[in-house]
LUMKOLMAR-55356 format. One record per residue (C-alpha): residue number from 1; x negated, y, z negated; residue in three letters. Coordinates in steps of 0.2 Angstrom, whole numbers, plus 2048, in hexadecimal, padded with zeros to 3 digits. Each point is the difference from the previous one (the first is absolute). Last residue first. Example, Ala and Ser with C-alpha at 12.3 -4.5 7.8 and 13.67 -1.06 7.14 Angstrom:
% LUMKOLMAR-55356
(2 (7BC 7FB 7DC) 'SER'),
(1 (806 7EF 7FD) 'ALA'),
% end
This chain:
% LUMKOLMAR-55356
(499 (C0A 732 CCC) 'UNK'),
(498 (7ED 7FE 801) 'UNK'),
(497 (7FD 813 802) 'UNK'),
(496 (80B 802 7F0) 'UNK'),
(495 (7F5 7F3 7F6) 'UNK'),
(494 (7F0 809 806) 'UNK'),
(493 (807 811 7F9) 'UNK'),
(492 (805 7F8 7F0) 'UNK'),
(491 (7EF 7F8 7FE) 'UNK'),
(490 (7F7 810 804) 'UNK'),
(489 (80A 809 7F2) 'UNK'),
(488 (7F8 7F4 7F3) 'UNK'),
(487 (7EF 801 807) 'UNK'),
(486 (800 813 801) 'UNK'),
(485 (806 801 7EE) 'UNK'),
(484 (7F2 7F3 7FA) 'UNK'),
(483 (7F3 80B 808) 'UNK'),
(482 (808 811 7FA) 'UNK'),
(481 (7FF 7FC 7ED) 'UNK'),
(480 (7FE 811 7F8) 'UNK'),
(479 (7EE 7FD 7FD) 'UNK'),
(478 (7FE 7FD 813) 'UNK'),
(477 (809 810 804) 'UNK'),
(476 (7F5 80A 7F4) 'UNK'),
(475 (7F0 7F8 808) 'UNK'),
(474 (807 806 811) 'UNK'),
(473 (801 811 7F9) 'UNK'),
(472 (7EE 800 7FA) 'UNK'),
(471 (7FA 7F9 810) 'UNK'),
(470 (809 80E 809) 'UNK'),
(469 (7F8 80D 7F6) 'UNK'),
(468 (7EF 7F8 803) 'UNK'),
(467 (803 801 813) 'UNK'),
(466 (807 812 7FF) 'UNK'),
(465 (7F0 807 7F7) 'UNK'),
(464 (801 811 7F9) 'UNK'),
(463 (813 802 801) 'UNK'),
(462 (807 811 802) 'UNK'),
(461 (812 801 7F9) 'UNK'),
(460 (811 802 808) 'UNK'),
(459 (802 7F4 80E) 'UNK'),
(458 (7F4 7F3 7FA) 'UNK'),
(457 (808 801 7EF) 'UNK'),
(456 (812 7FE 806) 'UNK'),
(455 (7FB 7F1 80A) 'UNK'),
(454 (7F8 7F8 7F1) 'UNK'),
(453 (80F 804 7F5) 'UNK'),
(452 (80B 7F8 80D) 'UNK'),
(451 (7F6 7F0 800) 'UNK'),
(450 (800 7FF 7ED) 'UNK'),
(449 (813 803 800) 'UNK'),
(448 (803 7F2 80D) 'UNK'),
(447 (7F6 7F4 7F5) 'UNK'),
(446 (80B 804 7F1) 'UNK'),
(445 (810 800 80A) 'UNK'),
(444 (7FC 7EE 807) 'UNK'),
(443 (7FA 7F9 7EF) 'UNK'),
(442 (810 806 7F7) 'UNK'),
(441 (80A 7FA 80F) 'UNK'),
(440 (7F8 7EE 7FD) 'UNK'),
(439 (806 800 7EE) 'UNK'),
(438 (811 807 805) 'UNK'),
(437 (803 7F3 80D) 'UNK'),
(436 (7FC 802 812) 'UNK'),
(435 (807 7FA 811) 'UNK'),
(434 (7F5 806 80E) 'UNK'),
(433 (807 80A 80F) 'UNK'),
(432 (7FC 7FB 811) 'UNK'),
(431 (80B 805 80F) 'UNK'),
(430 (7F3 80A 809) 'UNK'),
(429 (7F4 7F1 7FF) 'UNK'),
(428 (7FA 802 813) 'UNK'),
(427 (805 810 809) 'UNK'),
(426 (811 803 808) 'UNK'),
(425 (7FC 80C 80E) 'UNK'),
(424 (7F9 7F1 80B) 'UNK'),
(423 (812 7FC 805) 'UNK'),
(422 (801 810 80B) 'UNK'),
(421 (813 804 803) 'UNK'),
(420 (800 80C 7F1) 'UNK'),
(419 (7FD 810 80A) 'UNK'),
(418 (80E 7FB 80D) 'UNK'),
(417 (80C 7FE 7F2) 'UNK'),
(416 (7FB 811 7F8) 'UNK'),
(415 (802 809 811) 'UNK'),
(414 (811 7F8 803) 'UNK'),
(413 (806 805 7EF) 'UNK'),
(412 (7F8 811 800) 'UNK'),
(411 (809 806 810) 'UNK'),
(410 (803 812 7F9) 'UNK'),
(409 (7EE 803 7FC) 'UNK'),
(408 (7FC 804 7EE) 'UNK'),
(407 (7F9 810 7F9) 'UNK'),
(406 (812 809 7FE) 'UNK'),
(405 (807 7F1 7F8) 'UNK'),
(404 (807 7F1 80A) 'UNK'),
(403 (812 7FB 7FB) 'UNK'),
(402 (801 7F0 7F6) 'UNK'),
(401 (7FD 7EF 808) 'UNK'),
(400 (7EE 7FF 7FC) 'UNK'),
(399 (7FF 809 7F0) 'UNK'),
(398 (80C 7F3 7F8) 'UNK'),
(397 (807 807 7EF) 'UNK'),
(396 (7FB 802 7EE) 'UNK'),
(395 (7F0 807 7F8) 'UNK'),
(394 (800 80E 80C) 'UNK'),
(393 (7EF 804 806) 'UNK'),
(392 (804 805 812) 'UNK'),
(391 (7FA 7F7 810) 'UNK'),
(390 (7F0 7FC 80A) 'UNK'),
(389 (7FE 811 807) 'UNK'),
(388 (800 807 7EF) 'UNK'),
(387 (80B 80A 7F4) 'UNK'),
(386 (7FF 809 7EF) 'UNK'),
(385 (810 80A 7FC) 'UNK'),
(384 (803 812 7FE) 'UNK'),
(383 (813 803 802) 'UNK'),
(382 (80B 801 80F) 'UNK'),
(381 (7F8 7F0 807) 'UNK'),
(380 (801 7FF 813) 'UNK'),
(379 (806 7EF 807) 'UNK'),
(378 (7FB 7FF 813) 'UNK'),
(377 (80B 7FC 80F) 'UNK'),
(376 (7FE 811 807) 'UNK'),
(375 (804 808 7F0) 'UNK'),
(374 (80A 7F7 7F2) 'UNK'),
(373 (802 809 7F0) 'UNK'),
(372 (7FB 7FC 7EE) 'UNK'),
(371 (804 801 7EE) 'UNK'),
(370 (812 808 801) 'UNK'),
(369 (803 7FE 812) 'UNK'),
(368 (800 7ED 7FE) 'UNK'),
(367 (7FE 7FA 7EE) 'UNK'),
(366 (7EF 7F9 7FD) 'UNK'),
(365 (7F1 7FC 80B) 'UNK'),
(364 (7F9 7F0 7FB) 'UNK'),
(363 (80E 7F9 7F5) 'UNK'),
(362 (80E 806 80C) 'UNK'),
(361 (7F7 7FB 80F) 'UNK'),
(360 (7FD 7EF 7FA) 'UNK'),
(359 (812 7FE 7FA) 'UNK'),
(358 (808 806 811) 'UNK'),
(357 (7F3 7F5 80A) 'UNK'),
(356 (806 7F0 7F7) 'UNK'),
(355 (7F2 7F2 801) 'UNK'),
(354 (7F5 805 7F2) 'UNK'),
(353 (80D 807 7F3) 'UNK'),
(352 (80B 7F1 805) 'UNK'),
(351 (7F2 7F3 7FB) 'UNK'),
(350 (7FE 808 7EE) 'UNK'),
(349 (813 800 7FE) 'UNK'),
(348 (801 7ED 805) 'UNK'),
(347 (7F1 7FC 7F6) 'UNK'),
(346 (808 808 7F0) 'UNK'),
(345 (810 7F6 804) 'UNK'),
(344 (7F7 7F0 801) 'UNK'),
(343 (7F6 803 7F0) 'UNK'),
(342 (80E 805 7F4) 'UNK'),
(341 (7F9 7FD 7EF) 'UNK'),
(340 (7EF 806 805) 'UNK'),
(339 (7F3 7F7 7F7) 'UNK'),
(338 (7F6 7FB 810) 'UNK'),
(337 (7FF 812 804) 'UNK'),
(336 (805 806 812) 'UNK'),
(335 (7F3 808 80B) 'UNK'),
(334 (7FB 811 807) 'UNK'),
(333 (7F4 807 80C) 'UNK'),
(332 (7EE 805 802) 'UNK'),
(331 (7F6 7FA 80F) 'UNK'),
(330 (7F2 7F3 802) 'UNK'),
(329 (7F2 804 80D) 'UNK'),
(328 (800 7FC 812) 'UNK'),
(327 (7F0 803 80A) 'UNK'),
(326 (7F8 80D 80B) 'UNK'),
(325 (7ED 800 802) 'UNK'),
(324 (7FD 80B 80F) 'UNK'),
(323 (7F5 80E 7F8) 'UNK'),
(322 (80E 80C 803) 'UNK'),
(321 (7FC 812 803) 'UNK'),
(320 (809 80F 7F9) 'UNK'),
(319 (800 813 802) 'UNK'),
(318 (809 808 7F2) 'UNK'),
(317 (80A 810 7FD) 'UNK'),
(316 (80C 7FC 80F) 'UNK'),
(315 (808 7F3 7F5) 'UNK'),
(314 (811 800 809) 'UNK'),
(313 (803 809 811) 'UNK'),
(312 (7FD 7F0 80B) 'UNK'),
(311 (80D 7F6 7F7) 'UNK'),
(310 (7F9 7F1 7F7) 'UNK'),
(309 (804 7ED 802) 'UNK'),
(308 (7F3 7FC 80D) 'UNK'),
(307 (7F3 80B 7F8) 'UNK'),
(306 (801 7F6 7F0) 'UNK'),
(305 (7FB 80C 7F2) 'UNK'),
(304 (7F6 7F5 7F4) 'UNK'),
(303 (801 7F8 7EF) 'UNK'),
(302 (7EE 7FC 800) 'UNK'),
(301 (7FA 812 804) 'UNK'),
(300 (7EE 805 7FF) 'UNK'),
(299 (7FB 812 7FE) 'UNK'),
(298 (7F5 80D 808) 'UNK'),
(297 (802 813 7FF) 'UNK'),
(296 (807 800 7EE) 'UNK'),
(295 (80A 810 7FD) 'UNK'),
(294 (7FD 80C 7F2) 'UNK'),
(293 (80C 807 7F3) 'UNK'),
(292 (801 7F4 7F2) 'UNK'),
(291 (7EF 7F8 804) 'UNK'),
(290 (7F5 80E 7F8) 'UNK'),
(289 (7F8 7F8 7F1) 'UNK'),
(288 (7F8 7F1 808) 'UNK'),
(287 (7FA 807 810) 'UNK'),
(286 (803 7EF 809) 'UNK'),
(285 (7EF 800 809) 'UNK'),
(284 (7F7 804 7EF) 'UNK'),
(283 (7F0 7F7 806) 'UNK'),
(282 (800 7F5 7F1) 'UNK'),
(281 (813 7FC 800) 'UNK'),
(280 (801 7FC 813) 'UNK'),
(279 (7F0 7F6 7FF) 'UNK'),
(278 (807 7F6 7F2) 'UNK'),
(277 (810 7FC 808) 'UNK'),
(276 (7F6 7FA 80F) 'UNK'),
(275 (7F6 7F4 7F6) 'UNK'),
(274 (810 7FA 7F7) 'UNK'),
(273 (808 7FD 811) 'UNK'),
(272 (7F0 7F7 807) 'UNK'),
(271 (7FF 7F5 7F1) 'UNK'),
(270 (813 7FC 801) 'UNK'),
(269 (7FD 7FB 812) 'UNK'),
(268 (7F1 7F5 7FC) 'UNK'),
(267 (80A 7F6 7F4) 'UNK'),
(266 (7FC 7FC 7EE) 'UNK'),
(265 (80B 80D 7F8) 'UNK'),
(264 (80F 7F9 80A) 'UNK'),
(263 (800 7F0 7F6) 'UNK'),
(262 (807 7F3 80C) 'UNK'),
(261 (80E 7F4 803) 'UNK'),
(260 (7FC 7F6 80F) 'UNK'),
(259 (80B 7FE 810) 'UNK'),
(258 (7F1 800 80C) 'UNK'),
(257 (803 80F 80B) 'UNK'),
(256 (80E 808 7F5) 'UNK'),
(255 (7F5 802 7F1) 'UNK'),
(254 (80D 800 7F2) 'UNK'),
(253 (7FE 80E 7F3) 'UNK'),
(252 (7FB 802 7EE) 'UNK'),
(251 (7F7 811 7FB) 'UNK'),
(250 (810 809 7FC) 'UNK'),
(249 (7FB 80F 80B) 'UNK'),
(248 (80E 7FD 80D) 'UNK'),
(247 (80E 801 7F3) 'UNK'),
(246 (811 800 809) 'UNK'),
(245 (801 7ED 801) 'UNK'),
(244 (7F5 7F8 7F4) 'UNK'),
(243 (7F5 7F3 808) 'UNK'),
(242 (7FA 80D 80C) 'UNK'),
(241 (7FF 7F9 812) 'UNK'),
(240 (7EE 802 807) 'UNK'),
(239 (7FC 801 812) 'UNK'),
(238 (80D 80C 807) 'UNK'),
(237 (802 807 7EF) 'UNK'),
(236 (7EE 806 800) 'UNK'),
(235 (805 812 804) 'UNK'),
(234 (80C 800 7F1) 'UNK'),
(233 (7F2 801 7F3) 'UNK'),
(232 (7F7 80F 809) 'UNK'),
(231 (80F 80A 802) 'UNK'),
(230 (7F5 80D 809) 'UNK'),
(229 (809 80F 7F8) 'UNK'),
(228 (7FE 7F9 7EF) 'UNK'),
(227 (7ED 7FF 802) 'UNK'),
(226 (800 812 806) 'UNK'),
(225 (7FE 809 810) 'UNK'),
(224 (7F8 80E 809) 'UNK'),
(223 (807 810 7F8) 'UNK'),
(222 (80A 80D 809) 'UNK'),
(221 (80A 80F 7F9) 'UNK'),
(220 (7F5 80E 7F9) 'UNK'),
(219 (7F9 803 811) 'UNK'),
(218 (7F5 7F0 7FE) 'UNK'),
(217 (7FE 7F9 7EF) 'UNK'),
(216 (7F0 7F5 7FF) 'UNK'),
(215 (7F6 80E 807) 'UNK'),
(214 (7EE 7FF 807) 'UNK'),
(213 (802 7EE 806) 'UNK'),
(212 (812 800 803) 'UNK'),
(211 (801 802 813) 'UNK'),
(210 (7F0 7F5 801) 'UNK'),
(209 (80A 7F2 7F7) 'UNK'),
(208 (80C 7FC 80D) 'UNK'),
(207 (7F6 7F2 809) 'UNK'),
(206 (7F9 7FA 7F0) 'UNK'),
(205 (811 7FE 7F9) 'UNK'),
(204 (806 7F7 80F) 'UNK'),
(203 (7F1 7F4 7FE) 'UNK'),
(202 (805 7FD 7EE) 'UNK'),
(201 (811 7FB 805) 'UNK'),
(200 (7F9 7F4 80D) 'UNK'),
(199 (7FF 806 812) 'UNK'),
(198 (808 7F7 80F) 'UNK'),
(197 (810 809 7FE) 'UNK'),
(196 (7F7 811 802) 'UNK'),
(195 (7F7 7FB 810) 'UNK'),
(194 (810 7F9 809) 'UNK'),
(193 (80B 80F 7FA) 'UNK'),
(192 (7F4 80D 806) 'UNK'),
(191 (803 80F 7F4) 'UNK'),
(190 (800 812 806) 'UNK'),
(189 (7FA 80D 7F4) 'UNK'),
(188 (804 813 803) 'UNK'),
(187 (7FC 804 7EE) 'UNK'),
(186 (811 808 7FC) 'UNK'),
(185 (809 7F3 80C) 'UNK'),
(184 (7F8 7F1 7F8) 'UNK'),
(183 (804 807 7EF) 'UNK'),
(182 (812 804 804) 'UNK'),
(181 (802 7EE 806) 'UNK'),
(180 (7FA 7F8 7F0) 'UNK'),
(179 (7FA 7EF 803) 'UNK'),
(178 (807 7EE 7FE) 'UNK'),
(177 (7F7 7F0 802) 'UNK'),
(176 (80E 7F3 800) 'UNK'),
(175 (800 7EE 7F9) 'UNK'),
(174 (810 7F7 804) 'UNK'),
(173 (810 7FB 7F7) 'UNK'),
(172 (810 7F9 807) 'UNK'),
(171 (80E 7FE 7F3) 'UNK'),
(170 (80C 80C 80A) 'UNK'),
(169 (80D 805 7F3) 'UNK'),
(168 (80E 7F4 7FF) 'UNK'),
(167 (804 800 7EE) 'UNK'),
(166 (7FA 7EE 7FC) 'UNK'),
(165 (80D 7F3 7FA) 'UNK'),
(164 (7F8 7F7 7F2) 'UNK'),
(163 (7FC 7EF 7FA) 'UNK'),
(162 (7FE 7F6 810) 'UNK'),
(161 (7F6 7F0 7FF) 'UNK'),
(160 (7F0 7F9 808) 'UNK'),
(159 (7F4 804 7F2) 'UNK'),
(158 (806 812 7FF) 'UNK'),
(157 (80A 806 810) 'UNK'),
(156 (7FD 812 804) 'UNK'),
(155 (7F5 7FD 810) 'UNK'),
(154 (80D 7F4 808) 'UNK'),
(153 (80F 80B 7FD) 'UNK'),
(152 (7F8 80F 808) 'UNK'),
(151 (7FA 7F5 80E) 'UNK'),
(150 (811 7F9 803) 'UNK'),
(149 (807 812 805) 'UNK'),
(148 (80C 808 7F4) 'UNK'),
(147 (813 802 802) 'UNK'),
(146 (802 7EF 807) 'UNK'),
(145 (7FE 7F7 7F0) 'UNK'),
(144 (80B 80C 7F7) 'UNK'),
(143 (80F 7FA 80B) 'UNK'),
(142 (7FE 7EF 7F8) 'UNK'),
(141 (808 806 7F0) 'UNK'),
(140 (812 7F9 800) 'UNK'),
(139 (7FC 7F2 80C) 'UNK'),
(138 (7F3 7F9 7F5) 'UNK'),
(137 (7EE 801 805) 'UNK'),
(136 (7FD 80E 7F3) 'UNK'),
(135 (805 7F5 7F2) 'UNK'),
(134 (7F5 7F2 805) 'UNK'),
(133 (7F0 80A 801) 'UNK'),
(132 (803 80C 7F1) 'UNK'),
(131 (7F5 7F8 7F3) 'UNK'),
(130 (806 809 7F0) 'UNK'),
(129 (7F4 80B 7F7) 'UNK'),
(128 (7F6 7FE 7EF) 'UNK'),
(127 (7F4 7F5 809) 'UNK'),
(126 (7FB 80E 80B) 'UNK'),
(125 (7F8 809 7F1) 'UNK'),
(124 (7EF 805 808) 'UNK'),
(123 (80A 804 810) 'UNK'),
(122 (80C 80D 7F7) 'UNK'),
(121 (80F 804 80A) 'UNK'),
(120 (80A 80F 7FB) 'UNK'),
(119 (810 7FA 7F7) 'UNK'),
(118 (811 7F8 803) 'UNK'),
(117 (80A 7F7 7F2) 'UNK'),
(116 (7FC 809 7EF) 'UNK'),
(115 (80D 7FB 7F2) 'UNK'),
(114 (7F2 7FA 7F5) 'UNK'),
(113 (7FA 812 7FD) 'UNK'),
(112 (7F1 804 7F6) 'UNK'),
(111 (7F9 7EF 7FE) 'UNK'),
(110 (803 7FC 813) 'UNK'),
(109 (7F8 811 804) 'UNK'),
(108 (7F0 7FB 7F6) 'UNK'),
(107 (7FE 7F0 80A) 'UNK'),
(106 (803 809 810) 'UNK'),
(105 (7F2 80D 7FD) 'UNK'),
(104 (7F4 7F3 7F8) 'UNK'),
(103 (7F2 801 80E) 'UNK'),
(102 (803 813 802) 'UNK'),
(101 (7FE 804 7EE) 'UNK'),
(100 (7F1 7F4 7FE) 'UNK'),
(99 (7F7 808 80E) 'UNK'),
(98 (804 812 7FA) 'UNK'),
(97 (7FA 7FB 7EF) 'UNK'),
(96 (7F0 7F8 807) 'UNK'),
(95 (7FD 810 80A) 'UNK'),
(94 (802 80B 7F0) 'UNK'),
(93 (7F5 7F5 7F5) 'UNK'),
(92 (7F2 7FF 80D) 'UNK'),
(91 (800 813 803) 'UNK'),
(90 (7FF 802 7ED) 'UNK'),
(89 (80F 805 7F6) 'UNK'),
(88 (7FE 80F 7F4) 'UNK'),
(87 (80A 80B 80C) 'UNK'),
(86 (80F 7F6 7FF) 'UNK'),
(85 (808 7F1 809) 'UNK'),
(84 (812 7FB 7FD) 'UNK'),
(83 (808 807 810) 'UNK'),
(82 (7FF 7F1 80B) 'UNK'),
(81 (808 802 810) 'UNK'),
(80 (80E 7F6 808) 'UNK'),
(79 (80F 808 7F6) 'UNK'),
(78 (810 7F6 805) 'UNK'),
(77 (80F 80C 801) 'UNK'),
(76 (812 7F9 802) 'UNK'),
(75 (80C 7FE 80F) 'UNK'),
(74 (811 7F9 7FC) 'UNK'),
(73 (807 7F6 80F) 'UNK'),
(72 (812 7FC 801) 'UNK'),
(71 (802 7EF 809) 'UNK'),
(70 (80E 7F7 80A) 'UNK'),
(69 (7F8 801 811) 'UNK'),
(68 (80E 803 80C) 'UNK'),
(67 (7F5 80B 80C) 'UNK'),
(66 (80B 80F 7FD) 'UNK'),
(65 (7FE 7FD 7ED) 'UNK'),
(64 (7ED 800 802) 'UNK'),
(63 (802 811 809) 'UNK'),
(62 (809 807 7F1) 'UNK'),
(61 (7F2 7F9 7F4) 'UNK'),
(60 (7F3 809 80B) 'UNK'),
(59 (80B 810 800) 'UNK'),
(58 (7FF 801 7ED) 'UNK'),
(57 (7ED 7FD 801) 'UNK'),
(56 (7FF 80E 80D) 'UNK'),
(55 (809 80C 7F4) 'UNK'),
(54 (7F3 7FD 7F2) 'UNK'),
(53 (800 7F8 7EF) 'UNK'),
(52 (7F3 7F6 7F7) 'UNK'),
(51 (803 7F4 7F2) 'UNK'),
(50 (7F3 7FD 7F2) 'UNK'),
(49 (7F0 7F5 800) 'UNK'),
(48 (7F4 80E 7FF) 'UNK'),
(47 (809 812 800) 'UNK'),
(46 (801 809 810) 'UNK'),
(45 (801 813 7FE) 'UNK'),
(44 (7F9 805 812) 'UNK'),
(43 (80C 7F7 80B) 'UNK'),
(42 (7FD 807 812) 'UNK'),
(41 (803 7EF 808) 'UNK'),
(40 (7ED 7FE 803) 'UNK'),
(39 (7FD 805 7EE) 'UNK'),
(38 (809 7F1 7FA) 'UNK'),
(37 (7F0 7F5 806) 'UNK'),
(36 (800 7F0 7F6) 'UNK'),
(35 (811 7F9 805) 'UNK'),
(34 (80A 7F3 7F6) 'UNK'),
(33 (810 7F8 806) 'UNK'),
(32 (80D 7FA 7F4) 'UNK'),
(31 (80E 7F7 809) 'UNK'),
(30 (811 801 7F9) 'UNK'),
(29 (80D 7F4 806) 'UNK'),
(28 (80F 807 809) 'UNK'),
(27 (811 7F7 7FF) 'UNK'),
(26 (807 7FF 811) 'UNK'),
(25 (810 80B 802) 'UNK'),
(24 (7FC 807 811) 'UNK'),
(23 (7FB 7EF 806) 'UNK'),
(22 (811 7F9 7FB) 'UNK'),
(21 (80A 80A 80D) 'UNK'),
(20 (809 7F1 807) 'UNK'),
(19 (801 7F9 7EF) 'UNK'),
(18 (808 80F 7F9) 'UNK'),
(17 (80C 800 80E) 'UNK'),
(16 (805 7EE 7FD) 'UNK'),
(15 (802 804 7ED) 'UNK'),
(14 (80C 80E 804) 'UNK'),
(13 (80A 7F5 80C) 'UNK'),
(12 (801 7F3 7F2) 'UNK'),
(11 (806 80C 7F4) 'UNK'),
(10 (80D 807 80C) 'UNK'),
(9 (807 7EF 803) 'UNK'),
(8 (800 7FC 7ED) 'UNK'),
(7 (80A 810 7FD) 'UNK'),
(6 (80D 7FD 80D) 'UNK'),
(5 (80D 7F8 7F4) 'UNK'),
(4 (7FB 80B 7F2) 'UNK'),
(3 (805 80F 80A) 'UNK'),
(2 (810 7F8 806) 'UNK'),
(1 (805 7FC 7EE) 'UNK'),
% end
């Protein structure tokens, strides 16, 4: 009887203890997070739309538990490249398929897996995502706002709202003239930075051409340049914002100077670029068949190496000169789908991956001592991994708060904040993305494919009369309805500017 007498008291004590340690027994909700680069995590056998496994993913969930976030994240693989093209497809068909695949990536994912919560952000499908502004301002998530400088948030808004959390890589771009250091040494050539940066790309080619006049492939390892090496489409980004993010040769762009939607094939800059591409092809400056082993002497970089963020021993193979046109460009990050059944928890998980150093280092560098070591404040990968002085290429994690890699300076946070102080870095119209329905998209992708084919032709075939060629291409664009399309998108841009 005594045991029964004290049983209610013992039961109450047990319940009290359970309540005190309640966080340990919180029910965990599954959050499905899609990533598009499983190779970064050394996963080679990934199956589209199926679960991925890795020790670092297990540790990711363990860290969430330590942060009292009641979620268990399941990572799955999202293919982000179209593999449906075959050899019978034309250049136009292949490019259009690639565009369509990218533009409908999230729609396809939702059809394949309605459980998806967090996915790589797709700007052309931004309406498939939750606007994050209110949730990130809450006490639970507000730390993430301090983990990235304001300019990074500002350049990544779309039409005034935040739909993704960017990954923290420095979104500062530039136009850089880059030269082979070994070529300059071998031929005892000293470059005057002021003179070189005042030249157009064609003038630089003229300057270097005498070395290649009798031999397009010097010492079996140097060629002058190629159209790809000069990144001709991206060189105009400072003035023309591509309407399709990630597709600089899509023909449609915003002229930042006057806020007008333009057809790039009618601009002086595009005419100059195509003319230069033709010269490179006609004069065989790119040694068409021997590019695999040779090094270009002259290139243009638009995703540059920022000297301020780079340790002095990195990238010694190139000599670089900035043209002094730095600007902010949108980053790549992750967002939460508007169909997520657990949106607020998904936002909490995503925010934690960006403000918590342990989570960021785990997803960027891996398991300590197993995947990387720390040497003099730098994280050194034990396995081959592509790195840069503006961060790693992990699909998850905040590069800014993570350990610096071997190319990055150790005080990268302070340096980055200093670099971003200039308000003029945010160029006009940077936040604009048009709203398009399926019919309008068919027009856009068709027009983009015509422009892509024109650029490809100029880079790979000899054109007898470039002006006639351009007139023919612009007639194709007119027939495809570019005039009405320009007018419709212009109305959207004007309305945004009024707001």
